[in-house]
N, C-alpha and C positions, 0 to 999 in steps of 0.2 A: 500510459506505456503499454505496450502491446505483450500479449502473452509470449510471443516468440523470445522477446528480451529477457524475461524470467526464466525461461527454459534454457537460455545460454548461459546463466549465471551459476557460478560455484554456489555450493551449500552456504558458505560464509558471506559470499556477497549477497546471497538472497536473504539471510538473516539480518544483515545490517540493513538491507532495503526496507525490510519488513519494520524495523524499528525507526527508520526514517519516515516511513510512511504513516506509522502510529502517530509520531510526534507532530507532522505536518497536520494531520487530521485533528489531532487535539488543538492546534494553534489557530486552525481555521475555524474551528467551533468557537473558541474564544472571542476571536475577533467578530464572529457573526453576533455573538452575545452581547458583545460592546457595540455594535452597530458600525464596525469599521471595516467590513468586508466589502470589497469592491464587487465581486461576482458569486453569487450563491452557487453557481455551477462548478465552482473550484472543490466545494465540500463533495460534491457528488463523484467529481473525478478521483478525487483522493480516496474516497470509501471504495471505489470499483477497484483502483489499482491495488489496494490494500487486499481486496478479495481475491484478485487475481494472484497475487504473491502468495497469499495463504494457501490457495488452492493448489499451486505448483509445489509447495513445501509439503503440503498434506499427501500429494500423488507421489512424491518421492519417497516419503516416509512409509507409505503403503506398499510400495514396490521393494523397500528393503526388507520388509518384514514378511 
C-alpha cells in the first residue's frame, strides 16, 4: 500500500488499518513457523505497510502537539 493512501485515511480508518496489519503480520509469521507460507515476501510487505501506517500516525500526532 502506498503512503498516499495512508495520508488520505481518517484517523479512525488509519487506526483500524494498523490493527488489521498487525493481525496480518502475526498470521503470516504463524504460517511461516508452521511451514505453510506460500511466499516469504508477504511478511516483508506486511511489515513495510505497518511501518508506513505507523509513520503516518506518528506524524499526525506530532503535528497536533
